[in-house]
N, CA, C, O and the ligand as a Tripos MOL2 file, in Angstrom:
@<TRIPOS>MOLECULE
protein
  309   307    78     0     0
PROTEIN
NO_CHARGES

@<TRIPOS>ATOM
      1 N           8.4520   13.6430   -0.7420 N.3       1 MET1
      2 CA          7.0480   13.9350   -0.9920 C.3       1 MET1
      3 C           6.1980   12.7180   -0.6920 C.2       1 MET1
      4 O           6.7000   11.5940   -0.6530 O.2       1 MET1
      5 N           4.9510   12.9340   -0.4870 N.am      2 ASP2
      6 CA          4.0380   11.8360   -0.1770 C.3       2 ASP2
      7 C           3.7390   10.9860   -1.4130 C.2       2 ASP2
      8 O           3.8590   11.4460   -2.5490 O.2       2 ASP2
      9 N           3.3460    9.7330   -1.1610 N.am      3 HIS3
     10 CA          2.9840    8.8130   -2.2440 C.3       3 HIS3
     11 C           1.6690    8.1170   -1.8850 C.2       3 HIS3
     12 O           1.6290    7.3480   -0.9250 O.2       3 HIS3
     13 N           0.6120    8.3670   -2.6250 N.am      4 PRO4
     14 CA         -0.6420    7.6410   -2.4020 C.3       4 PRO4
     15 C          -0.5470    6.2370   -3.0210 C.2       4 PRO4
     16 O          -0.7340    6.0570   -4.2240 O.2       4 PRO4
     17 N          -0.2550    5.2650   -2.1780 N.am      5 PHE5
     18 CA         -0.0540    3.8740   -2.6070 C.3       5 PHE5
     19 C          -1.4080    3.2080   -2.8170 C.2       5 PHE5
     20 O          -2.2950    3.3120   -1.9700 O.2       5 PHE5
     21 N          -1.5630    2.5220   -3.9510 N.am      6 HIS6
     22 CA         -2.8410    1.9050   -4.3170 C.3       6 HIS6
     23 C          -2.6020    0.4840   -4.8200 C.2       6 HIS6
     24 O          -1.6350    0.2280   -5.5370 O.2       6 HIS6
     25 N          -3.4870   -0.4390   -4.4410 N.am      7 VAL7
     26 CA         -3.4340   -1.8180   -4.9230 C.3       7 VAL7
     27 C          -4.7340   -2.1200   -5.6460 C.2       7 VAL7
     28 O          -5.8130   -1.7920   -5.1530 O.2       7 VAL7
     29 N          -4.6380   -2.7420   -6.8100 N.am      8 HIS8
     30 CA         -5.8300   -3.0990   -7.5890 C.3       8 HIS8
     31 C          -6.4420   -4.4090   -7.1070 C.2       8 HIS8
     32 O          -5.7330   -5.3020   -6.6420 O.2       8 HIS8
     33 N          -7.7300   -4.5130   -7.2180 N.am      9 GLY9
     34 CA         -8.4250   -5.7870   -7.0760 C.3       9 GLY9
     35 C          -8.5290   -6.3460   -5.6790 C.2       9 GLY9
     36 O          -8.9010   -7.5100   -5.5240 O.2       9 GLY9
     37 N          -8.2210   -5.5790   -4.6570 N.am     10 THR10
     38 CA         -8.3190   -6.0800   -3.3070 C.3      10 THR10
     39 C          -8.3590   -4.9060   -2.3320 C.2      10 THR10
     40 O          -8.4080   -3.7470   -2.7420 O.2      10 THR10
     41 N          -8.3390   -5.2120   -1.0770 N.am     11 GLN11
     42 CA         -8.3160   -4.1890   -0.0400 C.3      11 GLN11
     43 C          -7.2740   -4.5770    1.0040 C.2      11 GLN11
     44 O          -6.8260   -5.7220    1.0530 O.2      11 GLN11
     45 N          -6.9020   -3.6320    1.8200 N.am     12 PHE12
     46 CA         -5.9080   -3.8910    2.8620 C.3      12 PHE12
     47 C          -6.2420   -3.0680    4.0950 C.2      12 PHE12
     48 O          -7.0480   -2.1380    4.0560 O.2      12 PHE12
     49 N          -5.5930   -3.4460    5.1920 N.am     13 GLN13
     50 CA         -5.6700   -2.6710    6.4300 C.3      13 GLN13
     51 C          -4.2780   -2.1740    6.7820 C.2      13 GLN13
     52 O          -3.3010   -2.9160    6.6810 O.2      13 GLN13
     53 N          -4.1920   -0.9300    7.1900 N.am     14 VAL14
     54 CA         -2.9250   -0.3740    7.6880 C.3      14 VAL14
     55 C          -2.7980   -0.8190    9.1380 C.2      14 VAL14
     56 O          -3.6410   -0.4940    9.9730 O.2      14 VAL14
     57 N          -1.7380   -1.5660    9.4300 N.am     15 ILE15
     58 CA         -1.5710   -2.0690   10.7990 C.3      15 ILE15
     59 C          -0.4790   -1.3320   11.5630 C.2      15 ILE15
     60 O          -0.4060   -1.4160   12.7890 O.2      15 ILE15
     61 N           0.3820   -0.5990   10.8230 N.am     16 GLU16
     62 CA          1.4870    0.0670   11.5140 C.3      16 GLU16
     63 C           2.1220    1.0910   10.5870 C.2      16 GLU16
     64 O           2.2040    0.8910    9.3760 O.2      16 GLU16
     65 N           2.5730    2.1990   11.1860 N.am     17 ARG17
     66 CA          3.3640    3.1990   10.4520 C.3      17 ARG17
     67 C           4.6480    3.4100   11.2320 C.2      17 ARG17
     68 O           4.6260    3.5230   12.4580 O.2      17 ARG17
     69 N           5.7730    3.4630   10.5170 N.am     18 VAL18
     70 CA          7.0700    3.6690   11.1720 C.3      18 VAL18
     71 C           7.7300    4.8890   10.5400 C.2      18 VAL18
     72 O           7.8610    4.9820    9.3190 O.2      18 VAL18
     73 N           8.1410    5.8160   11.3900 N.am     19 ARG19
     74 CA          8.8090    7.0260   10.8910 C.3      19 ARG19
     75 C           9.7880    7.5000   11.9520 C.2      19 ARG19
     76 O           9.4350    7.6440   13.1220 O.2      19 ARG19
     77 N          11.0280    7.7400   11.5250 N.am     20 ASP20
     78 CA         12.0900    8.1680   12.4390 C.3      20 ASP20
     79 C          12.2110    7.2200   13.6340 C.2      20 ASP20
     80 O          12.4670    7.6560   14.7570 O.2      20 ASP20
     81 N          12.0270    5.9320   13.3860 N.am     21 GLY21
     82 CA         12.1610    4.9370   14.4330 C.3      21 GLY21
     83 C          10.9660    4.8200   15.3640 C.2      21 GLY21
     84 O          10.9510    3.9780   16.2620 O.2      21 GLY21
     85 N           9.9680    5.6630   15.1520 N.am     22 LYS22
     86 CA          8.7700    5.6140   16.0020 C.3      22 LYS22
     87 C           7.6900    4.7840   15.3130 C.2      22 LYS22
     88 O           7.3930    4.9760   14.1340 O.2      22 LYS22
     89 N           7.1150    3.8640   16.0700 N.am     23 VAL23
     90 CA          6.0690    2.9940   15.5470 C.3      23 VAL23
     91 C           4.7180    3.5130   16.0210 C.2      23 VAL23
     92 O           4.5140    3.7480   17.2120 O.2      23 VAL23
     93 N           3.7990    3.6900   15.0800 N.am     24 ALA24
     94 CA          2.4480    4.1560   15.4240 C.3      24 ALA24
     95 C           1.4280    3.1410   14.9290 C.2      24 ALA24
     96 O           1.4900    2.6880   13.7860 O.2      24 ALA24
     97 N           0.5000    2.7930   15.7900 N.am     25 LYS25
     98 CA         -0.6000    1.8980   15.4140 C.3      25 LYS25
     99 C          -1.8220    2.7660   15.1150 C.2      25 LYS25
    100 O          -2.0030    3.8120   15.7400 O.2      25 LYS25
    101 N          -2.6610    2.3450   14.1660 N.am     26 PRO26
    102 CA         -3.8580    3.1410   13.8630 C.3      26 PRO26
    103 C          -4.8560    3.0860   15.0230 C.2      26 PRO26
    104 O          -4.8730    2.1300   15.7990 O.2      26 PRO26
    105 N          -5.6710    4.1090   15.1240 N.am     27 ALA27
    106 CA         -6.6960    4.1680   16.1690 C.3      27 ALA27
    107 C          -7.7430    3.0780   15.9560 C.2      27 ALA27
    108 O          -8.3490    2.5890   16.9100 O.2      27 ALA27
    109 N          -7.9450    2.7070   14.6990 N.am     28 TYR28
    110 CA         -8.9080    1.6490   14.3510 C.3      28 TYR28
    111 C          -8.4770    1.0330   13.0210 C.2      28 TYR28
    112 O          -7.7250    1.6480   12.2640 O.2      28 TYR28
    113 N          -8.9470   -0.1710   12.7400 N.am     29 LEU29
    114 CA         -8.6490   -0.8470   11.4740 C.3      29 LEU29
    115 C          -9.7920   -0.6060   10.5060 C.2      29 LEU29
    116 O         -10.9610   -0.6560   10.8900 O.2      29 LEU29
    117 N          -9.4580   -0.3440    9.2570 N.am     30 ALA30
    118 CA        -10.4750   -0.1400    8.2270 C.3      30 ALA30
    119 C          -9.9480   -0.6980    6.9120 C.2      30 ALA30
    120 O          -8.7440   -0.6630    6.6600 O.2      30 ALA30
    121 N         -10.8370   -1.2080    6.0780 N.am     31 TRP31
    122 CA        -10.4310   -1.7160    4.7660 C.3      31 TRP31
    123 C         -10.2790   -0.5450    3.8100 C.2      31 TRP31
    124 O         -11.1570    0.3120    3.7200 O.2      31 TRP31
    125 N          -9.1650   -0.5140    3.1010 N.am     32 LYS32
    126 CA         -8.8360    0.5740    2.1870 C.3      32 LYS32
    127 C          -8.2830    0.0010    0.8980 C.2      32 LYS32
    128 O          -7.9140   -1.1720    0.8420 O.2      32 LYS32
    129 N          -8.2230    0.8420   -0.1620 N.am     33 ASP33
    130 CA         -7.4820    0.4400   -1.3620 C.3      33 ASP33
    131 C          -6.3740    1.4330   -1.6910 C.2      33 ASP33
    132 O          -5.6180    1.2310   -2.6410 O.2      33 ASP33
    133 N          -6.2790    2.5050   -0.9060 N.am     34 THR34
    134 CA         -5.2260    3.5030   -1.0890 C.3      34 THR34
    135 C          -4.8130    4.0120    0.2830 C.2      34 THR34
    136 O          -5.6470    4.2020    1.1670 O.2      34 THR34
    137 N          -3.5120    4.2280    0.4460 N.am     35 VAL35
    138 CA         -3.0100    4.8130    1.6890 C.3      35 VAL35
    139 C          -1.8970    5.7980    1.3430 C.2      35 VAL35
    140 O          -1.0770    5.5320    0.4650 O.2      35 VAL35
    141 N          -1.8730    6.9180    2.0260 N.am     36 ASN36
    142 CA         -0.7930    7.8750    1.8110 C.3      36 ASN36
    143 C           0.4530    7.4200    2.5770 C.2      36 ASN36
    144 O           0.3890    7.0950    3.7630 O.2      36 ASN36
    145 N           1.5780    7.4070    1.8730 N.am     37 VAL37
    146 CA          2.8580    7.0780    2.4980 C.3      37 VAL37
    147 C           3.7080    8.3480    2.4630 C.2      37 VAL37
    148 O           4.0920    8.8220    1.3940 O.2      37 VAL37
    149 N           3.9940    8.8860    3.6420 N.am     38 ALA38
    150 CA          4.7540   10.1310    3.7250 C.3      38 ALA38
    151 C           6.2430    9.8730    3.4950 C.2      38 ALA38
    152 O           6.7130    8.7410    3.6100 O.2      38 ALA38
    153 N           6.9630   10.9170    3.1760 N.am     39 ARG39
    154 CA          8.4090   10.8170    2.9520 C.3      39 ARG39
    155 C           9.0900   10.2300    4.1940 C.2      39 ARG39
    156 O           8.8670   10.6900    5.3140 O.2      39 ARG39
    157 N           9.9120    9.2190    3.9770 N.am     40 GLY40
    158 CA         10.6470    8.6050    5.0730 C.3      40 GLY40
    159 C           9.8220    7.6540    5.9310 C.2      40 GLY40
    160 O          10.2980    7.1700    6.9580 O.2      40 GLY40
    161 N           8.6190    7.3930    5.5250 N.am     41 GLU41
    162 CA          7.7180    6.5620    6.3210 C.3      41 GLU41
    163 C           7.6210    5.1480    5.7390 C.2      41 GLU41
    164 O           7.6670    4.9600    4.5230 O.2      41 GLU41
    165 N           7.4870    4.1670    6.6200 N.am     42 THR42
    166 CA          7.1690    2.7990    6.2230 C.3      42 THR42
    167 C           5.7670    2.4980    6.7110 C.2      42 THR42
    168 O           5.4460    2.7400    7.8740 O.2      42 THR42
    169 N           4.9340    1.9750    5.8350 N.am     43 VAL43
    170 CA          3.5630    1.6140    6.1980 C.3      43 VAL43
    171 C           3.4180    0.1110    6.0240 C.2      43 VAL43
    172 O           3.6690   -0.4220    4.9430 O.2      43 VAL43
    173 N           3.0130   -0.5700    7.0860 N.am     44 ARG44
    174 CA          2.8220   -2.0230    7.0250 C.3      44 ARG44
    175 C           1.3390   -2.3190    6.8500 C.2      44 ARG44
    176 O           0.4840   -1.7420    7.5220 O.2      44 ARG44
    177 N           1.0610   -3.2450    5.9190 N.am     45 LEU45
    178 CA         -0.3120   -3.5670    5.5290 C.3      45 LEU45
    179 C          -0.5900   -5.0480    5.7150 C.2      45 LEU45
    180 O           0.3180   -5.8770    5.6690 O.2      45 LEU45
    181 N          -1.8490   -5.3620    5.9240 N.am     46 VAL46
    182 CA         -2.3470   -6.7250    5.7890 C.3      46 VAL46
    183 C          -3.2810   -6.6910    4.5890 C.2      46 VAL46
    184 O          -4.2770   -5.9680    4.5830 O.2      46 VAL46
    185 N          -2.9480   -7.4840    3.5700 N.am     47 ILE47
    186 CA         -3.7240   -7.4660    2.3230 C.3      47 ILE47
    187 C          -4.5490   -8.7350    2.2250 C.2      47 ILE47
    188 O          -4.0460   -9.8390    2.4320 O.2      47 ILE47
    189 N          -5.8200   -8.5620    1.9060 N.am     48 ARG48
    190 CA         -6.7190   -9.7010    1.7130 C.3      48 ARG48
    191 C          -6.7160  -10.0650    0.2300 C.2      48 ARG48
    192 O          -6.9530   -9.2110   -0.6250 O.2      48 ARG48
    193 N          -6.4440  -11.3400   -0.0710 N.am     49 GLN49
    194 CA         -6.4730  -11.8330   -1.4500 C.3      49 GLN49
    195 C          -7.3570  -13.0640   -1.4890 C.2      49 GLN49
    196 O          -7.0400  -14.0760   -0.8630 O.2      49 GLN49
    197 N          -8.4460  -12.9920   -2.2090 N.am     50 GLU50
    198 CA         -9.3850  -14.1120   -2.2490 C.3      50 GLU50
    199 C          -9.3570  -14.8600   -3.5740 C.2      50 GLU50
    200 O          -9.9380  -15.9390   -3.6880 O.2      50 GLU50
    201 N          -8.6890  -14.3010   -4.5730 N.am     51 GLN51
    202 CA         -8.6150  -14.9250   -5.8890 C.3      51 GLN51
    203 C          -7.1600  -14.9590   -6.3370 C.2      51 GLN51
    204 O          -6.4270  -13.9930   -6.1220 O.2      51 GLN51
    205 N          -6.7250  -16.0700   -6.9650 N.am     52 PRO52
    206 CA         -5.3750  -16.0650   -7.5280 C.3      52 PRO52
    207 C          -5.3010  -15.1500   -8.7470 C.2      52 PRO52
    208 O          -6.3110  -14.8590   -9.3890 O.2      52 PRO52
    209 N          -4.0890  -14.7050   -9.0480 N.am     53 GLY53
    210 CA         -3.8850  -13.8580  -10.2200 C.3      53 GLY53
    211 C          -2.9610  -12.6990   -9.9280 C.2      53 GLY53
    212 O          -2.4650  -12.5340   -8.8130 O.2      53 GLY53
    213 N          -2.7440  -11.9030  -10.9550 N.am     54 ALA54
    214 CA         -1.8350  -10.7670  -10.8390 C.3      54 ALA54
    215 C          -2.5960   -9.5200  -10.3920 C.2      54 ALA54
    216 O          -3.6860   -9.2390  -10.8910 O.2      54 ALA54
    217 N          -2.0190   -8.7790   -9.4520 N.am     55 ARG55
    218 CA         -2.6070   -7.5190   -8.9660 C.3      55 ARG55
    219 C          -1.5570   -6.4270   -9.1190 C.2      55 ARG55
    220 O          -0.4190   -6.5740   -8.6730 O.2      55 ARG55
    221 N          -1.9400   -5.3730   -9.7320 N.am     56 MET56
    222 CA         -1.0340   -4.2430   -9.9000 C.3      56 MET56
    223 C          -1.0520   -3.3730   -8.6520 C.2      56 MET56
    224 O          -2.1070   -3.1770   -8.0480 O.2      56 MET56
    225 N           0.1050   -2.8520   -8.2610 N.am     57 TYR57
    226 CA          0.1680   -1.8240   -7.2140 C.3      57 TYR57
    227 C           1.0060   -0.6710   -7.7430 C.2      57 TYR57
    228 O           1.9230   -0.8760   -8.5380 O.2      57 TYR57
    229 N           0.6940    0.5310   -7.3040 N.am     58 HIS58
    230 CA          1.4210    1.6890   -7.8340 C.3      58 HIS58
    231 C           1.1460    2.9260   -6.9920 C.2      58 HIS58
    232 O           0.2110    2.9710   -6.1920 O.2      58 HIS58
    233 N           1.9830    3.9160   -7.1970 N.am     59 CYS59
    234 CA          1.7280    5.2480   -6.6580 C.3      59 CYS59
    235 C           0.6710    5.9050   -7.5500 C.2      59 CYS59
    236 O           0.7070    5.7690   -8.7730 O.2      59 CYS59
    237 N          -0.2650    6.6150   -6.9260 N.am     60 HIS60
    238 CA         -1.3420    7.2280   -7.7040 C.3      60 HIS60
    239 C          -0.9350    8.5290   -8.3760 C.2      60 HIS60
    240 O          -1.7270    9.1020   -9.1240 O.2      60 HIS60
    241 N           0.2670    9.0070   -8.1330 N.am     61 ILE61
    242 CA          0.7580   10.1820   -8.8600 C.3      61 ILE61
    243 C           1.3270    9.6720  -10.1840 C.2      61 ILE61
    244 O           2.3020    8.9210  -10.1970 O.2      61 ILE61
    245 N           0.7200   10.0800  -11.2870 N.am     62 LEU62
    246 CA          1.0480    9.4910  -12.5860 C.3      62 LEU62
    247 C           2.5230    9.6030  -12.9390 C.2      62 LEU62
    248 O           3.0950    8.6720  -13.5050 O.2      62 LEU62
    249 N           3.1490   10.7390  -12.6090 N.am     63 GLU63
    250 CA          4.5700   10.9020  -12.9260 C.3      63 GLU63
    251 C           5.4130    9.8760  -12.1690 C.2      63 GLU63
    252 O           6.3910    9.3580  -12.7080 O.2      63 GLU63
    253 N           5.0400    9.5820  -10.9290 N.am     64 HIS64
    254 CA          5.7760    8.5880  -10.1490 C.3      64 HIS64
    255 C           5.5780    7.1990  -10.7510 C.2      64 HIS64
    256 O           6.5250    6.4220  -10.8770 O.2      64 HIS64
    257 N           4.3530    6.9060  -11.1130 N.am     65 GLU65
    258 CA          4.0540    5.6070  -11.7210 C.3      65 GLU65
    259 C           4.8580    5.4330  -13.0090 C.2      65 GLU65
    260 O           5.4340    4.3730  -13.2560 O.2      65 GLU65
    261 N           4.8880    6.4800  -13.8180 N.am     66 GLN66
    262 CA          5.6300    6.4170  -15.0880 C.3      66 GLN66
    263 C           7.1220    6.2090  -14.8610 C.2      66 GLN66
    264 O           7.8090    5.6160  -15.6930 O.2      66 GLN66
    265 N           7.6180    6.7010  -13.7270 N.am     67 LEU67
    266 CA          9.0430    6.5700  -13.4090 C.3      67 LEU67
    267 C           9.3710    5.2550  -12.7070 C.2      67 LEU67
    268 O          10.5200    5.0140  -12.3380 O.2      67 LEU67
    269 N           8.3460    4.3940  -12.5200 N.am     68 GLY68
    270 CA          8.6260    3.0630  -12.0100 C.3      68 GLY68
    271 C           8.0260    2.6860  -10.6720 C.2      68 GLY68
    272 O           8.2530    1.5780  -10.1860 O.2      68 GLY68
    273 N           7.2670    3.5820  -10.0680 N.am     69 MET69
    274 CA          6.6560    3.2260   -8.7760 C.3      69 MET69
    275 C           5.4110    2.3880   -9.0160 C.2      69 MET69
    276 O           4.2860    2.8130   -8.7510 O.2      69 MET69
    277 N           5.6430    1.1890   -9.5230 N.am     70 MET70
    278 CA          4.5460    0.2450   -9.7100 C.3      70 MET70
    279 C           5.1230   -1.1460   -9.8230 C.2      70 MET70
    280 O           6.3120   -1.3260  -10.0880 O.2      70 MET70
    281 N           4.2630   -2.1290   -9.6190 N.am     71 GLY71
    282 CA          4.6940   -3.5110   -9.7170 C.3      71 GLY71
    283 C           3.4960   -4.4290   -9.7030 C.2      71 GLY71
    284 O           2.3470   -3.9870   -9.7340 O.2      71 GLY71
    285 N           3.7850   -5.7150   -9.6560 N.am     72 ILE72
    286 CA          2.7540   -6.7550   -9.7100 C.3      72 ILE72
    287 C           2.8970   -7.6660   -8.4940 C.2      72 ILE72
    288 O           3.9990   -8.0980   -8.1540 O.2      72 ILE72
    289 N           1.7740   -7.9520   -7.8450 N.am     73 VAL73
    290 CA          1.7140   -8.9920   -6.8130 C.3      73 VAL73
    291 C           1.1360  -10.2240   -7.4980 C.2      73 VAL73
    292 O           0.0470  -10.1610   -8.0690 O.2      73 VAL73
    293 N           1.8520  -11.3410   -7.4460 N.am     74 ASP74
    294 CA          1.3930  -12.5770   -8.0730 C.3      74 ASP74
    295 C           0.7780  -13.4520   -6.9810 C.2      74 ASP74
    296 O           1.5010  -14.0540   -6.1870 O.2      74 ASP74
    297 N          -0.5360  -13.5220   -6.9420 N.am     75 VAL75
    298 CA         -1.2520  -14.2750   -5.9200 C.3      75 VAL75
    299 C          -1.4920  -15.7010   -6.4290 C.2      75 VAL75
    300 O          -2.0710  -15.9040   -7.4970 O.2      75 VAL75
    301 N          -1.0420  -16.6720   -5.6530 N.am     76 ARG76
    302 CA         -1.2060  -18.0760   -6.0680 C.3      76 ARG76
    303 C          -2.1440  -18.7930   -5.1130 C.2      76 ARG76
    304 O          -2.1820  -18.5130   -3.9150 O.2      76 ARG76
    305 N          -2.8850  -19.7100   -5.6680 N.am     77 ALA77
    306 CA         -3.8500  -20.4610   -4.8630 C.3      77 ALA77
    307 C          -3.1560  -21.4310   -3.9320 C.2      77 ALA77
    308 O          -3.8170  -22.1460   -3.1790 O.2      77 ALA77
    309 CU          4.4450    8.7510   -5.5450 Cu       78 CU78
@<TRIPOS>BOND
     1     1     2 1
     2     2     3 1
     3     3     4 2
     4     3     5 am
     5     5     6 1
     6     6     7 1
     7     7     8 2
     8     7     9 am
     9     9    10 1
    10    10    11 1
    11    11    12 2
    12    11    13 am
    13    13    14 1
    14    14    15 1
    15    15    16 2
    16    15    17 am
    17    17    18 1
    18    18    19 1
    19    19    20 2
    20    19    21 am
    21    21    22 1
    22    22    23 1
    23    23    24 2
    24    23    25 am
    25    25    26 1
    26    26    27 1
    27    27    28 2
    28    27    29 am
    29    29    30 1
    30    30    31 1
    31    31    32 2
    32    31    33 am
    33    33    34 1
    34    34    35 1
    35    35    36 2
    36    35    37 am
    37    37    38 1
    38    38    39 1
    39    39    40 2
    40    39    41 am
    41    41    42 1
    42    42    43 1
    43    43    44 2
    44    43    45 am
    45    45    46 1
    46    46    47 1
    47    47    48 2
    48    47    49 am
    49    49    50 1
    50    50    51 1
    51    51    52 2
    52    51    53 am
    53    53    54 1
    54    54    55 1
    55    55    56 2
    56    55    57 am
    57    57    58 1
    58    58    59 1
    59    59    60 2
    60    59    61 am
    61    61    62 1
    62    62    63 1
    63    63    64 2
    64    63    65 am
    65    65    66 1
    66    66    67 1
    67    67    68 2
    68    67    69 am
    69    69    70 1
    70    70    71 1
    71    71    72 2
    72    71    73 am
    73    73    74 1
    74    74    75 1
    75    75    76 2
    76    75    77 am
    77    77    78 1
    78    78    79 1
    79    79    80 2
    80    79    81 am
    81    81    82 1
    82    82    83 1
    83    83    84 2
    84    83    85 am
    85    85    86 1
    86    86    87 1
    87    87    88 2
    88    87    89 am
    89    89    90 1
    90    90    91 1
    91    91    92 2
    92    91    93 am
    93    93    94 1
    94    94    95 1
    95    95    96 2
    96    95    97 am
    97    97    98 1
    98    98    99 1
    99    99   100 2
   100    99   101 am
   101   101   102 1
   102   102   103 1
   103   103   104 2
   104   103   105 am
   105   105   106 1
   106   106   107 1
   107   107   108 2
   108   107   109 am
   109   109   110 1
   110   110   111 1
   111   111   112 2
   112   111   113 am
   113   113   114 1
   114   114   115 1
   115   115   116 2
   116   115   117 am
   117   117   118 1
   118   118   119 1
   119   119   120 2
   120   119   121 am
   121   121   122 1
   122   122   123 1
   123   123   124 2
   124   123   125 am
   125   125   126 1
   126   126   127 1
   127   127   128 2
   128   127   129 am
   129   129   130 1
   130   130   131 1
   131   131   132 2
   132   131   133 am
   133   133   134 1
   134   134   135 1
   135   135   136 2
   136   135   137 am
   137   137   138 1
   138   138   139 1
   139   139   140 2
   140   139   141 am
   141   141   142 1
   142   142   143 1
   143   143   144 2
   144   143   145 am
   145   145   146 1
   146   146   147 1
   147   147   148 2
   148   147   149 am
   149   149   150 1
   150   150   151 1
   151   151   152 2
   152   151   153 am
   153   153   154 1
   154   154   155 1
   155   155   156 2
   156   155   157 am
   157   157   158 1
   158   158   159 1
   159   159   160 2
   160   159   161 am
   161   161   162 1
   162   162   163 1
   163   163   164 2
   164   163   165 am
   165   165   166 1
   166   166   167 1
   167   167   168 2
   168   167   169 am
   169   169   170 1
   170   170   171 1
   171   171   172 2
   172   171   173 am
   173   173   174 1
   174   174   175 1
   175   175   176 2
   176   175   177 am
   177   177   178 1
   178   178   179 1
   179   179   180 2
   180   179   181 am
   181   181   182 1
   182   182   183 1
   183   183   184 2
   184   183   185 am
   185   185   186 1
   186   186   187 1
   187   187   188 2
   188   187   189 am
   189   189   190 1
   190   190   191 1
   191   191   192 2
   192   191   193 am
   193   193   194 1
   194   194   195 1
   195   195   196 2
   196   195   197 am
   197   197   198 1
   198   198   199 1
   199   199   200 2
   200   199   201 am
   201   201   202 1
   202   202   203 1
   203   203   204 2
   204   203   205 am
   205   205   206 1
   206   206   207 1
   207   207   208 2
   208   207   209 am
   209   209   210 1
   210   210   211 1
   211   211   212 2
   212   211   213 am
   213   213   214 1
   214   214   215 1
   215   215   216 2
   216   215   217 am
   217   217   218 1
   218   218   219 1
   219   219   220 2
   220   219   221 am
   221   221   222 1
   222   222   223 1
   223   223   224 2
   224   223   225 am
   225   225   226 1
   226   226   227 1
   227   227   228 2
   228   227   229 am
   229   229   230 1
   230   230   231 1
   231   231   232 2
   232   231   233 am
   233   233   234 1
   234   234   235 1
   235   235   236 2
   236   235   237 am
   237   237   238 1
   238   238   239 1
   239   239   240 2
   240   239   241 am
   241   241   242 1
   242   242   243 1
   243   243   244 2
   244   243   245 am
   245   245   246 1
   246   246   247 1
   247   247   248 2
   248   247   249 am
   249   249   250 1
   250   250   251 1
   251   251   252 2
   252   251   253 am
   253   253   254 1
   254   254   255 1
   255   255   256 2
   256   255   257 am
   257   257   258 1
   258   258   259 1
   259   259   260 2
   260   259   261 am
   261   261   262 1
   262   262   263 1
   263   263   264 2
   264   263   265 am
   265   265   266 1
   266   266   267 1
   267   267   268 2
   268   267   269 am
   269   269   270 1
   270   270   271 1
   271   271   272 2
   272   271   273 am
   273   273   274 1
   274   274   275 1
   275   275   276 2
   276   275   277 am
   277   277   278 1
   278   278   279 1
   279   279   280 2
   280   279   281 am
   281   281   282 1
   282   282   283 1
   283   283   284 2
   284   283   285 am
   285   285   286 1
   286   286   287 1
   287   287   288 2
   288   287   289 am
   289   289   290 1
   290   290   291 1
   291   291   292 2
   292   291   293 am
   293   293   294 1
   294   294   295 1
   295   295   296 2
   296   295   297 am
   297   297   298 1
   298   298   299 1
   299   299   300 2
   300   299   301 am
   301   301   302 1
   302   302   303 1
   303   303   304 2
   304   303   305 am
   305   305   306 1
   306   306   307 1
   307   307   308 2
@<TRIPOS>SUBSTRUCTURE
     1 MET1         2 RESIDUE 1 A MET
     2 ASP2         6 RESIDUE 1 A ASP
     3 HIS3        10 RESIDUE 1 A HIS
     4 PRO4        14 RESIDUE 1 A PRO
     5 PHE5        18 RESIDUE 1 A PHE
     6 HIS6        22 RESIDUE 1 A HIS
     7 VAL7        26 RESIDUE 1 A VAL
     8 HIS8        30 RESIDUE 1 A HIS
     9 GLY9        34 RESIDUE 1 A GLY
    10 THR10       38 RESIDUE 1 A THR
    11 GLN11       42 RESIDUE 1 A GLN
    12 PHE12       46 RESIDUE 1 A PHE
    13 GLN13       50 RESIDUE 1 A GLN
    14 VAL14       54 RESIDUE 1 A VAL
    15 ILE15       58 RESIDUE 1 A ILE
    16 GLU16       62 RESIDUE 1 A GLU
    17 ARG17       66 RESIDUE 1 A ARG
    18 VAL18       70 RESIDUE 1 A VAL
    19 ARG19       74 RESIDUE 1 A ARG
    20 ASP20       78 RESIDUE 1 A ASP
    21 GLY21       82 RESIDUE 1 A GLY
    22 LYS22       86 RESIDUE 1 A LYS
    23 VAL23       90 RESIDUE 1 A VAL
    24 ALA24       94 RESIDUE 1 A ALA
    25 LYS25       98 RESIDUE 1 A LYS
    26 PRO26      102 RESIDUE 1 A PRO
    27 ALA27      106 RESIDUE 1 A ALA
    28 TYR28      110 RESIDUE 1 A TYR
    29 LEU29      114 RESIDUE 1 A LEU
    30 ALA30      118 RESIDUE 1 A ALA
    31 TRP31      122 RESIDUE 1 A TRP
    32 LYS32      126 RESIDUE 1 A LYS
    33 ASP33      130 RESIDUE 1 A ASP
    34 THR34      134 RESIDUE 1 A THR
    35 VAL35      138 RESIDUE 1 A VAL
    36 ASN36      142 RESIDUE 1 A ASN
    37 VAL37      146 RESIDUE 1 A VAL
    38 ALA38      150 RESIDUE 1 A ALA
    39 ARG39      154 RESIDUE 1 A ARG
    40 GLY40      158 RESIDUE 1 A GLY
    41 GLU41      162 RESIDUE 1 A GLU
    42 THR42      166 RESIDUE 1 A THR
    43 VAL43      170 RESIDUE 1 A VAL
    44 ARG44      174 RESIDUE 1 A ARG
    45 LEU45      178 RESIDUE 1 A LEU
    46 VAL46      182 RESIDUE 1 A VAL
    47 ILE47      186 RESIDUE 1 A ILE
    48 ARG48      190 RESIDUE 1 A ARG
    49 GLN49      194 RESIDUE 1 A GLN
    50 GLU50      198 RESIDUE 1 A GLU
    51 GLN51      202 RESIDUE 1 A GLN
    52 PRO52      206 RESIDUE 1 A PRO
    53 GLY53      210 RESIDUE 1 A GLY
    54 ALA54      214 RESIDUE 1 A ALA
    55 ARG55      218 RESIDUE 1 A ARG
    56 MET56      222 RESIDUE 1 A MET
    57 TYR57      226 RESIDUE 1 A TYR
    58 HIS58      230 RESIDUE 1 A HIS
    59 CYS59      234 RESIDUE 1 A CYS
    60 HIS60      238 RESIDUE 1 A HIS
    61 ILE61      242 RESIDUE 1 A ILE
    62 LEU62      246 RESIDUE 1 A LEU
    63 GLU63      250 RESIDUE 1 A GLU
    64 HIS64      254 RESIDUE 1 A HIS
    65 GLU65      258 RESIDUE 1 A GLU
    66 GLN66      262 RESIDUE 1 A GLN
    67 LEU67      266 RESIDUE 1 A LEU
    68 GLY68      270 RESIDUE 1 A GLY
    69 MET69      274 RESIDUE 1 A MET
    70 MET70      278 RESIDUE 1 A MET
    71 GLY71      282 RESIDUE 1 A GLY
    72 ILE72      286 RESIDUE 1 A ILE
    73 VAL73      290 RESIDUE 1 A VAL
    74 ASP74      294 RESIDUE 1 A ASP
    75 VAL75      298 RESIDUE 1 A VAL
    76 ARG76      302 RESIDUE 1 A ARG
    77 ALA77      306 RESIDUE 1 A ALA
    78 CU78       309 GROUP 0 **** ****
């Protein structure tokens, strides 16, 4: 199933999607805070961090988040 991946306190650009060995580049770059990740897909991001500190990331489906699809990015100066 799909997973709407979200990062708190910053934005990112999707630079590449990989699925079944096929690499796809986006038609254009845009700043986002959520991206859908399809089953079996890898999504590569460039994340902008301008302040040090902890940032939470998680799947936006609450049941997935409760089951552990979340974590912390520790940004250091
Ligand atoms: Cu999910």
